[in-house]
C-alpha positions, -999 to 999 in steps of 0.1 A, spaced: -592 837 219 -597 813 247 -568 788 253 -581 753 261 -559 727 278 -562 694 259 -577 667 280 -554 638 289 -571 605 282 -554 576 300 -584 553 305 -594 531 276 -628 514 270 -633 482 289 -644 464 257 -613 474 237 -596 445 221 -563 432 235 -570 436 272 -545 414 289 -548 406 326 -534 385 354 -550 367 383 -530 358 414 -545 332 437 -530 340 472 -545 307 484 -520 288 462 -489 311 464 -461 296 486 -438 326 484 -411 306 468 -399 336 446 -397 315 415 -416 342 397 -391 368 408 -361 348 394 -379 339 362 -388 375 355 -353 386 361 -338 360 338 -364 367 310 -362 404 311 -324 409 317 -330 424 351 -297 431 369 -289 416 403 -275 446 421 -255 430 449 -256 434 487 -244 470 489 -270 485 466 -297 462 480 -290 477 515 -298 511 500 -331 498 487 -319 497 451 -330 462 442 -341 459 406 -366 431 407 -398 438 387 -418 415 411 -417 414 448 -433 391 473 -452 408 501 -456 389 533 -484 396 558 -489 385 594 -523 377 608 -527 379 645 -504 391 672 -470 375 679 -466 348 691 -501 338 681 -496 342 644 -524 325 624 -512 327 588 -486 344 566 -502 348 532 -480 358 503 -488 384 477 -467 388 445 -468 425 435 -459 436 400 -469 465 377 -507 465 379 -511 477 343 -537 503 353 -563 515 329 -559 550 343 -523 548 352 -511 577 375 -475 572 362 -483 582 327 -495 619 329 -465 630 350 -438 618 326 -423 649 309 -410 629 279 -438 605 274 -417 575 282 -445 560 303 -473 555 277 -504 533 274 -504 507 246 -539 509 230 -534 476 211 -526 456 243 -539 479 271 -505 476 288 -485 504 304 -455 505 282 -421 519 291 -401 535 263 -365 531 276 -348 553 249 -371 582 259 -366 580 296 -344 606 312 -347 593 347 -368 620 364 -385 592 385 -417 612 385 -435 580 375 -421 561 404 -432 588 428 -467 588 414 -471 550 414 -492 539 444 -479 504 442 -442 512 441 -434 487 414 -411 509 392 -374 506 398 -346 530 388 -314 517 372 -287 532 393 -257 517 376 -244 498 346 -240 465 364 -212 442 353 -219 407 341 -186 388 342 -179 362 316 -197 339 308 -228 354 324 -234 377 294 -245 346 276 -277 344 297 -291 377 283 -324 373 264 -318 387 229 -355 396 226 -352 422 254 -330 453 254 -304 457 281 -311 489 299 -284 514 307 -282 534 340 -305 563 345 -338 549 333 -369 535 350 -378 499 346 -410 478 353 -430 448 345 -446 447 310 -464 414 312 -435 401 291 -446 420 260 -420 403 239 -437 369 245 -471 384 237 -458 398 204 -441 365 196 -472 344 200 -494 370 182 -471 370 152 -470 332 152 -508 330 153 -511 357 126 -487 338 103 -508 306 108 -540 324 101 -557 316 134 -568 332 167 -548 330 199 -557 301 221 -565 307 258 -534 302 278 -511 302 248 -493 334 261 -474 328 293 -452 355 309 -421 342 326 -437 345 361 -467 324 351 -446 297 334 -423 294 363 -449 293 391 -448 257 406 -481 262 424 -500 275 394 -510 305 415 -507 329 385 -531 328 355 -527 351 325 -549 358 295 -574 380 278 -598 398 302 -619 409 272 -627 372 264 -655 361 287 -646 324 279 -610 327 290 -598 312 323 -584 345 336 -617 364 328 -637 339 347 -613 338 377 -613 376 379 -650 375 386 -646 351 415 -661 361 449 -626 361 464 -614 386 438 -599 419 450 -577 447 436 -549 465 453 -560 500 465 -594 498 447 -604 532 463 -580 549 438 -602 540 409 -572 534 385 -585 501 370 -556 477 376 -554 446 354 -543 423 382 -568 406 404 -559 389 437 -580 360 450 -580 361 488 -571 331 510 -601 309 517 -612 311 552 
């Protein structure tokens, strides 16, 4: 009897409902790091301190990449690029997880991270081409009264697990439940992750990519739209609008 290896299906249909996406306008981003701070506060991300940061153990779920154009000292521009989990349609982090902690949410088309399954192998981080997954090295202390800042809607992770951006899934669920209880559809722009809400330049736009009338869907089709590492063919849900020339 022939043994057949089951096919792993990580990519979901483009027209599947609940396809959330993000657009980053690099022409508007000022590199202020407000999104980084807002994400950390919303999702109970630990601030590791100077010693661990020196070892590259920062826990931020978003980082601001800076790029120089031209040769020093004739530098033309320094565009900023916020980089978070790209919520890939064919995520390379998912098939390598031995305990299925990195899974794809079919209802939202979001790469979920099941913290109570994770055993900290870090295979997913090694297989992520964007390097947006972080490993929780310690149980970081929050001296009194800083424990009062913790968001009750988000679990506090213990050491030894992988963490990453989830498009603030707790906010998505909250607004979805509210709309369902009121018997209505979600309004465009009603769901705002912490990074989008905090951006003072309105450089981040979030919404449903499967709704052709949504702002994020229209912006993602802009001529300036690009993806990070498109040659990999892993269908990221984040679109970057290049700086206008």
